[in-house]
C-alpha positions in Angstrom: -12.7 26.2 -13.7 -13.8 22.9 -12.1 -17.0 21.5 -13.6 -19.9 20.5 -11.4 -20.6 16.8 -10.7 -23.6 17.0 -13.1 -21.3 18.2 -15.8 -18.9 15.4 -15.1 -21.7 12.9 -15.4 -22.9 14.5 -18.6 -19.5 14.4 -20.2 -18.8 10.8 -19.1 -22.0 9.7 -20.9 -20.6 11.0 -24.1 -17.5 8.9 -24.1 -17.1 5.3 -25.2 -14.6 4.7 -22.4 -17.2 4.8 -19.7 -17.8 1.5 -18.0 -20.6 -0.2 -19.9 -23.8 -1.2 -18.2 -23.6 -4.7 -16.9 -25.6 -7.5 -15.5 -26.6 -7.7 -11.9 -23.1 -8.5 -10.5 -21.2 -6.6 -13.2 -19.3 -9.6 -14.5 -20.0 -9.6 -18.2 -16.7 -10.3 -20.1 -16.6 -8.7 -23.6 -13.7 -7.3 -25.5 -15.1 -3.8 -25.0 -14.8 -4.4 -21.2 -11.1 -5.0 -21.4 -9.9 -3.0 -24.5 -12.6 -0.4 -25.4 -10.0 2.2 -26.5 -9.4 3.3 -30.1 -5.9 2.0 -30.1 -7.0 -1.6 -29.7 -9.9 -1.7 -32.2 -7.7 -3.2 -35.0 -4.1 -4.2 -35.7 -3.8 -1.1 -37.8 -4.9 1.2 -35.1 -2.6 -0.6 -32.6 0.4 -0.2 -34.9 -0.4 3.5 -35.3 -0.5 3.8 -31.5 2.9 2.1 -31.1 4.3 4.5 -33.7 3.1 7.4 -31.5 4.6 6.0 -28.3 7.1 8.8 -27.9 4.5 11.5 -28.3 2.0 9.7 -26.0 4.6 9.1 -23.3 5.5 12.8 -23.3 1.9 13.7 -23.0 1.4 11.3 -20.1 4.6 12.5 -18.4 3.6 16.2 -18.4 -0.1 15.9 -17.9 -1.4 15.9 -14.3 -4.8 14.9 -12.9 -6.4 16.9 -10.2 -8.0 16.1 -6.9 -11.4 17.1 -8.3 -10.9 14.8 -11.3 -10.0 11.8 -9.2 -13.0 12.3 -6.9 -15.5 13.1 -9.6 -14.6 12.0 -13.1 -12.8 8.9 -12.1 -15.4 7.6 -9.7 -18.1 8.3 -12.3 -16.5 5.7 -14.6 -17.6 3.0 -12.2 -21.2 3.9 -13.0 -22.4 3.1 -9.5 -21.0 4.7 -6.3 -19.4 2.9 -3.4 -21.6 3.0 -0.2 -20.3 5.5 2.4 -20.8 3.3 5.5 -17.5 3.6 7.5 -16.5 5.8 10.4 -13.4 6.3 12.5 -14.1 3.4 14.7 -14.4 1.1 11.7 -11.1 2.5 10.3 -9.2 2.0 13.5 -10.0 -1.7 13.6 -9.5 -2.0 9.8 -6.1 -0.5 10.4 -5.4 -2.9 13.2 -6.6 -5.8 11.2 -4.7 -4.7 8.1 -1.3 -4.5 9.9 -1.4 -7.1 12.7 -0.7 -10.5 11.1 2.1 -12.7 10.1 4.9 -10.3 10.7 4.9 -10.2 14.5 4.4 -14.0 14.9 7.0 -15.0 12.3 9.6 -12.3 11.6 10.1 -11.4 15.3 11.9 -14.7 16.0 13.8 -14.7 12.8 15.2 -11.2 13.2 15.8 -11.5 16.9 17.8 -14.6 16.3 19.6 -13.6 13.1 20.1 -9.8 13.2 19.1 -7.8 16.3 18.9 -9.9 19.5 16.9 -8.3 22.3 17.4 -5.0 20.4 14.6 -6.2 18.2 12.4 -3.8 20.2 14.4 -0.9 18.8 14.1 -2.4 15.4 10.3 -2.5 15.7 10.3 1.1 17.1 12.5 2.4 14.2 10.4 0.7 11.5 7.2 1.8 13.4 8.3 5.4 13.4 9.2 5.2 9.7 5.7 3.7 9.0 4.1 6.5 11.2 5.8 9.2 9.2 4.3 7.6 6.0 0.9 7.4 7.7 1.0 11.2 8.3 1.7 11.8 4.6 -1.2 9.4 3.6 -3.7 11.1 5.9 -3.5 14.5 4.2 -3.9 13.0 0.8 -6.7 10.7 1.9 -8.6 13.7 3.4 -8.1 15.9 0.4 -8.6 13.2 -2.3 -11.0 10.6 -0.7 -10.9 8.0 -3.5 -10.3 4.3 -3.7 -7.0 4.6 -5.5 -4.8 5.3 -2.4 -1.2 6.1 -3.2 -1.9 5.5 -6.9 -4.3 8.5 -7.0 -2.0 10.7 -4.9 1.1 10.1 -7.0 -1.0 10.5 -10.2 -2.1 13.9 -9.1 1.4 15.2 -8.3 3.8 13.2 -10.4 1.7 12.0 -13.3 0.5 8.7 -14.9 3.9 7.1 -15.4 5.2 7.2 -11.9 1.7 6.4 -10.6 1.6 3.3 -12.7 5.0 2.1 -11.6 4.0 2.7 -8.0 0.6 0.9 -8.6 2.2 -2.1 -10.1 4.6 -2.5 -7.2 2.1 -2.0 -4.5 -0.3 -4.5 -6.1 2.7 -6.9 -6.2 3.2 -6.2 -2.5 -0.4 -6.8 -1.7 -0.5 -10.1 -3.6 2.7 -11.4 -2.1 1.7 -10.1 1.4 -1.7 -11.8 1.1 -0.2 -15.0 -0.1 2.4 -15.1 2.8 -0.3 -14.5 5.3 -2.5 -17.3 3.8 0.4 -19.8 4.0 1.2 -18.7 7.6 -2.5 -19.2 8.4 -2.0 -22.8 7.5 1.0 -23.1 9.9 -0.8 -21.8 12.9 -4.0 -23.7 12.1 -1.8 -26.8 12.1 -0.6 -25.9 15.6 -4.2 -25.7 16.8 -4.7 -29.2 15.4 -1.4 -30.6 16.9 -0.2 -31.3 13.4 2.7 -30.4 11.2 1.9 -27.6 8.6 3.1 -29.9 5.8 0.4 -32.4 6.8 -2.1 -29.9 5.2 0.1 -29.4 2.1 0.5 -31.5 -1.0 4.1 -32.4 -1.9 4.8 -32.3 -5.7 8.4 -33.5 -6.3 8.3 -32.5 -9.9 8.1 -28.8 -9.0 11.0 -26.6 -8.1 12.2 -26.4 -4.5 10.2 -23.8 -2.4 7.4 -24.1 -4.9 6.6 -27.8 -4.5 4.5 -27.8 -1.3 1.0 -26.9 -2.5 -1.2 -25.3 0.2 -4.9 -25.8 -0.4 -5.9 -23.9 2.7 -4.0 -20.8 1.3 -6.7 -21.0 -1.5 -9.8 -21.8 0.5 -9.4 -19.1 3.2 -8.8 -16.2 0.8 -11.8 -17.3 -1.3 -14.1 -17.3 1.8 -12.7 -13.9 2.9 -12.9 -12.5 -0.6 -16.5 -13.6 -0.9 -17.4 -11.7 2.3 -15.5 -8.6 1.1 -17.4 -8.6 -2.2 -20.8 -8.9 -0.5 -20.6 -6.0 2.0 -18.0 -3.5 3.2 -20.0 -2.7 6.3 -20.6 -6.4 7.1 -16.8 -7.0 6.6 -16.1 -4.1 8.9 -18.3 -5.5 11.7 -16.6 -8.9 11.4 -13.2 -7.3 11.4 -14.0 -5.1 14.5 -15.3 -8.1 16.5 -12.4 -10.3 15.5 -9.8 -7.6 16.2 -11.2 -6.8 19.6 -11.1 -10.5 20.5 -7.5 -10.6 19.3 -6.6 -7.8 21.6 -7.8 -9.8 24.5 -5.7 -12.8 23.3 -2.7 -10.5 23.0 -3.1 -9.3 26.5 -3.3 -12.9 27.8 -0.1 -13.7 25.8 1.7 -10.7 27.4 0.6 -11.6 30.9 1.5 -15.3 30.6 4.8 -14.5 29.0 5.9 -11.9 31.6 5.2 -14.4 34.3 8.2 -16.2 33.1 10.4 -13.2 32.3 14.2 -13.4 32.9 15.8 -10.0 32.7 19.2 -11.5 32.0 17.9 -12.7 28.7 17.1 -9.1 27.7 20.0 -7.2 29.2 22.9 -9.6 28.5 24.3 -8.8 25.1 21.4 -6.5 24.2 22.5 -5.7 20.7 24.8 -8.6 19.7 25.1 -7.7 16.1 25.5 -3.9 16.6 23.6 -1.0 15.0 23.9 -2.6 11.6 22.0 -5.6 12.8 19.3 -3.4 14.4 18.7 -1.5 11.2 18.8 -4.5 9.0 16.1 -6.0 11.2 14.2 -2.7 10.9 14.2 -2.9 7.1 12.8 -6.5 7.2 10.3 -5.8 10.0 8.9 -2.9 8.0 6.9 -5.7 6.4 5.1 -6.1 9.7 3.6 -2.6 9.4 2.5 -2.7 5.8 -1.2 -2.7 5.2 -2.1 0.7 6.6 -2.3 2.0 3.0 -5.3 -0.4 2.6 -7.2 1.9 5.0 -6.5 4.9 2.8 -8.1 3.1 -0.2 -11.3 3.0 1.8 -11.6 6.8 1.9 -14.3 6.7 -0.8 -16.5 4.6 1.6 -15.9 6.8 4.6 -18.7 9.1 5.9 -16.4 12.0 7.0 -12.9 11.6 5.6 -11.6 14.8 7.1 -12.2 13.5 10.6 -12.4 9.7 10.3 -9.2 9.0 8.3 -6.7 10.8 10.6 -8.2 9.3 13.7 -8.5 5.8 12.1 -5.0 5.7 10.5 -3.0 7.4 13.3 -4.9 5.7 16.1 -4.5 2.2 14.7 -0.8 2.7 13.9 0.0 4.1 17.3 -1.7 1.1 18.9 0.1 -1.4 16.6 3.6 0.1 17.4 2.9 -0.3 21.2 1.6 -3.9 20.7 4.6 -5.0 18.5 7.2 -3.5 20.9 5.5 -5.1 23.9 5.3 -8.6 22.3 9.0 -8.4 21.1 10.1 -7.5 24.7 8.1 -10.3 26.2 9.6 -12.9 23.8 13.2 -11.8 24.5 12.5 -11.8 28.3 11.2 -15.4 28.1 14.1 -16.8 26.0 17.7 -15.9 25.1 17.8 -14.7 21.5 20.2 -17.5 20.7 17.6 -20.2 21.2 14.5 -18.4 19.9 12.9 -20.5 17.2 12.7 -18.7 13.8 9.5 -20.4 12.5 7.2 -20.4 15.6 8.9 -18.2 18.2 6.1 -17.5 20.6 4.6 -21.0 20.6 7.9 -22.7 21.3 9.0 -20.1 23.8 5.9 -21.0 25.9 6.6 -24.6 25.4 10.1 -24.1 26.7 8.9 -22.7 30.0 6.4 -25.5 30.5 3.3 -23.7 29.3 2.3 -26.0 26.5 -1.3 -24.8 26.6 -0.2 -21.3 25.8 0.9 -22.3 22.3 -2.8 -22.7 21.5 -3.4 -19.2 22.7 -0.7 -17.9 20.4 -2.1 -19.9 17.5 -5.6 -18.6 18.1 -4.3 -15.0 18.1 -2.3 -15.6 15.0 -5.2 -17.2 13.1 -7.6 -14.4 14.0 -4.9 -11.7 13.2 -4.1 -13.2 9.9 -7.8 -13.6 9.0 -8.5 -9.9 9.6 -5.2 -9.1 7.8 -6.4 -11.1 4.8 -9.7 -9.3 4.8 -8.2 -5.8 4.9 -5.6 -6.9 2.3 -8.2 -8.1 -0.2 -10.4 -5.1 0.4 -7.4 -2.7 -0.1 -6.3 -4.6 -3.2 -9.7 -4.5 -4.9 -10.2 -0.7 -4.2 -6.7 0.0 -5.5 -7.2 -2.0 -8.7 -10.7 -0.5 -9.2 -9.2 3.0 -9.4 -6.4 1.9 -11.8 -9.2 0.4 -14.0 -10.9 3.8 -13.9 -7.9 5.4 -15.6 -7.7 2.5 -18.1 -4.1 1.7 -17.2 -5.8 -1.6 -16.3 -8.8 -3.0 -18.0 -11.9 -0.8 -17.2 -13.9 -4.0 -16.5 -12.1 -3.9 -13.1 -13.6 -0.4 -12.3 -17.2 -1.7 -12.1 -19.0 -1.1 -8.8 -21.9 -3.5 -8.2 -25.2 -1.6 -7.8 -26.6 -3.9 -5.1 -23.5 -4.4 -2.9 -21.8 -1.1 -3.6 -18.5 -3.0 -3.8 -16.0 -3.6 -6.6 -16.9 -7.2 -7.2 -14.8 -7.8 -10.4 -11.6 -6.4 -8.9 -12.2 -8.4 -5.7 -12.5 -11.6 -7.6 -9.4 -11.0 -9.6 -7.2 -10.0 -6.7 -8.5 -12.9 -4.6 -7.6 -15.4 -7.3 -4.1 -13.8 -7.6 -3.6 -14.3 -3.9 -4.7 -17.9 -4.2 -2.5 -18.7 -7.1 0.7 -17.3 -5.4 -0.2 -18.7 -2.0 -0.9 -22.2 -3.4 2.7 -22.7 -4.8 5.1 -20.3 -3.1 7.0 -20.9 0.1 7.0 -18.2 2.8 10.8 -17.9 2.7 10.5 -16.7 -0.9 7.5 -14.4 -0.2 9.0 -12.5 2.8 12.0 -11.4 0.8 9.9 -9.7 -1.9 8.1 -7.1 0.1 9.8 -4.3 1.9 11.7 -2.7 -1.0 8.6 -2.0 -3.1 6.8 -0.6 0.0 9.6 1.7 1.0 10.0 3.0 -2.6 6.3 3.8 -2.9 6.0 5.4 0.5 9.0 7.6 -0.5 7.1 8.7 -3.7 4.1 9.6 -1.6 6.3 11.8 0.7 7.8 13.5 -2.4 4.2 14.0 -3.8 3.2 15.7 -0.6 6.0 18.2 -0.8 5.1 18.9 -4.4 1.5 19.3 -3.4 2.4 21.9 -0.7 5.0 23.8 -2.5 4.1 23.8 -6.2 0.8 24.8 -7.8 0.8 25.6 -11.5 0.0 29.3 -12.1 0.4 30.1 -8.4 4.1 29.3 -7.6 6.5 31.9 -9.0 9.3 30.7 -11.3 11.9 31.7 -8.7 10.1 29.6 -6.0 9.6 26.7 -8.4 13.3 26.6 -9.2 14.3 26.8 -5.6 11.8 24.1 -4.7 13.2 21.8 -7.4 16.7 22.3 -6.2 16.0 21.7 -2.6 13.8 18.6 -3.3 16.5 17.1 -5.5 19.1 17.7 -2.8 16.8 16.1 -0.1 16.4 13.0 -2.3 20.0 12.7 -3.4 21.4 13.2 0.1 19.0 10.6 1.5 20.1 8.2 -1.2 23.8 9.0 -0.5 23.3 8.3 3.2 21.6 5.0 2.4 24.5 4.0 0.0 27.1 4.9 2.6 25.3 2.8 5.2 25.3 -0.1 2.8 29.0 -0.1 1.8 30.8 1.4 4.8 31.3 0.7 8.5 32.6 4.2 9.2 30.7 7.4 10.3 32.6 10.2 8.6 30.6 10.0 5.4 27.4 10.8 7.3 28.6 14.3 8.1 28.2 15.7 4.5 25.2 13.6 3.6 23.1 14.4 6.7 24.2 18.0 6.7 23.1 18.5 3.1 19.7 16.8 3.9 19.3 19.1 6.9 20.3 22.3 5.1 18.1 21.5 2.1 15.1 20.9 4.3 15.8 24.1 6.2 16.2 26.0 3.0 12.9 24.7 1.7 11.3 25.8 5.0 12.8 29.3 5.0 13.2 30.2 1.4 10.1 28.8 -0.5 6.6 29.8 0.2 4.0 27.1 0.4 1.6 27.4 -2.5 -1.3 25.3 -1.1 -2.7 24.7 2.4 -4.8 21.7 3.2 -8.5 22.3 3.6 -9.5 19.6 6.0 -6.4 18.1 7.7 -2.8 18.7 7.1 0.5 17.0 8.0 2.3 18.9 10.7 5.9 20.1 10.6 6.1 20.5 6.8 8.6 20.1 5.2 10.5 18.4 8.0 8.1 15.4 8.4 7.8 14.4 4.7 11.5 15.1 4.3 12.3 12.8 7.2 10.0 10.2 5.7 12.1 10.2 2.5 15.3 10.0 4.5 14.1 7.2 6.7 12.7 5.1 3.9 15.9 5.5 1.8 18.0 4.6 4.8 16.0 1.4 5.4 16.3 0.6 1.7 20.1 0.6 2.2 19.7 -2.2 4.7 18.2 -4.6 2.2 20.2 -7.2 0.3 21.2 -6.9 -3.3 18.8 -9.8 -4.3 15.8 -7.7 -3.2 16.8 -4.9 -5.5 17.3 -7.4 -8.4 13.8 -8.7 -7.8 12.4 -5.2 -7.7 14.2 -4.3 -10.9 12.9 -7.4 -12.7 9.3 -6.8 -11.6 9.6 -3.1 -12.6 10.9 -4.1 -16.0 7.9 -6.3 -16.5 5.6 -3.4 -15.6 7.4 -1.2 -18.1 6.9 -3.7 -20.9 3.1 -3.8 -20.1 3.0 0.0 -19.8 4.6 0.7 -23.1 2.6 -2.0 -25.0 -0.8 -1.5 -23.3 -1.2 0.9 -20.4 0.2 4.0 -22.0 -2.0 3.8 -25.1 -5.2 2.8 -23.2 -4.8 5.7 -20.7 -3.9 8.2 -23.5 -7.0 7.3 -25.5 -9.1 7.4 -22.4 -7.8 10.9 -21.4 -8.4 12.2 -24.9 -11.9 10.8 -25.0 -12.7 12.5 -21.7 -11.3 15.8 -23.1 -13.5 15.5 -26.1 -16.5 14.8 -23.8 -15.7 17.9 -21.8 -15.5 20.0 -25.0 -18.9 18.6 -26.2 -20.5 19.3 -22.8 -19.0 22.8 -22.7 -20.3 23.6 -26.2 -23.8 22.2 -25.3 -23.8 24.4 -22.2 -22.9 27.4 -24.4 -25.6 26.6 -26.8 -28.2 26.3 -24.1 -27.1 29.7 -22.7 -27.2 31.3 -26.1 -23.5 31.7 -26.5 -21.6 30.8 -29.7 -20.9 27.1 -29.9 -17.1 27.6 -30.4 -16.8 29.7 -27.2 -13.8 29.1 -25.0 -13.9 25.9 -23.1 -13.4 26.1 -19.3 -10.0 24.8 -18.2 
């Protein structure tokens, strides 16, 4: 039986893991703010916790949160509530601002020249369809579990703490790297507006390693200004974002009109796909970076007035618009210039310069600067909400979970994530940053799709043993066949191997549809075509993963290894202690309730 909100609040006040009362802006820094759990009160207690690692890991692997717990108990730990000020109009423009940024203005030229040629439009369409499938999966979760945690909360409910933490660590890494890359690209386009070279705004330090020795002060200043605005007011940030995004749409239209005036169809039709299908899909995997950011909108569900209506309209509307804009811009670029001469660093600006429209490069730069400013804003807002919810679970310091009473925003988490963006953006070259992104994103989106299938087809105590076993079998075959297709794509130029892998995927999805009864139906808004759509999401994301280079997987493995070290030394024990403290709080509240009603104190505790 689910407790009422009052019961949640009563139980949360009985636990020492609740976020402590803070100063006006919630920024007191005490040991209890970072390590309030029993395991960290002394070296002896920490040694005892490490000795129980196996037992605690098993507990965290088999224990699941619930949607009600994420919405009620977890948000109560922030002491103050986020202000519900956003509607579907705000979310559409937040979605546009979150996605439209450096990717289109930088990666389009790189991938058209290096991998896809004019078929870059197909690459954008493929990665856009893959992103849209992920968006569908996100919308159902965001409507049913409207909390700041985004995919972290969704995975935690269906797959447990361990997988949620791995996903959270990787998506935060994606956010930081993405924000840093946008900040450095902001400098490049600002330099264009000033008729200067980007390195004129950077400080060269020869003693540092190559690709880390051009310090970028603007990549620090701009995120700080934007992070300050994000911390002060979500609604105010939304208004700025909406105005800036609408202005940017006008700039994009001017870019399209001016570019198409100098279109040469031979540039587009001659040698349309010079590098073949492999080049098209390799570009799709890289260009997926251009679509990341929509999950930042899902983290704003806690601040949305009517999640059941506003989130689907906001997410699906903004993503549909973005796909059309990206395809239109890529076609325009390839019509203006042959893919062989497209510049890989400033493709649009130099394309206009090549056709004698030097003034248009300033138009491109204005659009890029505005787009990257709104992208940074949505990025920082998404990061901070994400980190706030992780802090609520104590897998990150609970100090990060604090919501400021006056602003209704997570000030502490916003400060931390802004500084992380600044640190990475100050030192790291864009060529390093862009290679770190897509693999983590594709992996996490696949986990969300798996979580959606679990949510629909398995409910403890409702799903029969027979249906559970069939569901597990079909799900395993969907995932394995998708991985096999991806591996075959990566290592072979033939097509015969796709016959068994795609057939197994199709038959497994069909079997799931026909032979397993859905255990849960969405209450507000649901993904259509289940299980086909989430199954296709898994297959598409895995396929794009097979198009990435080995170095990307090595970096992903190294970062995941670092996350595991932190989890086993800190996160596991903090979240275990927090969960047990909440359980004791529930027990005390239930006994108090029984006492007040005249029942025996040791009466059964509601589940």
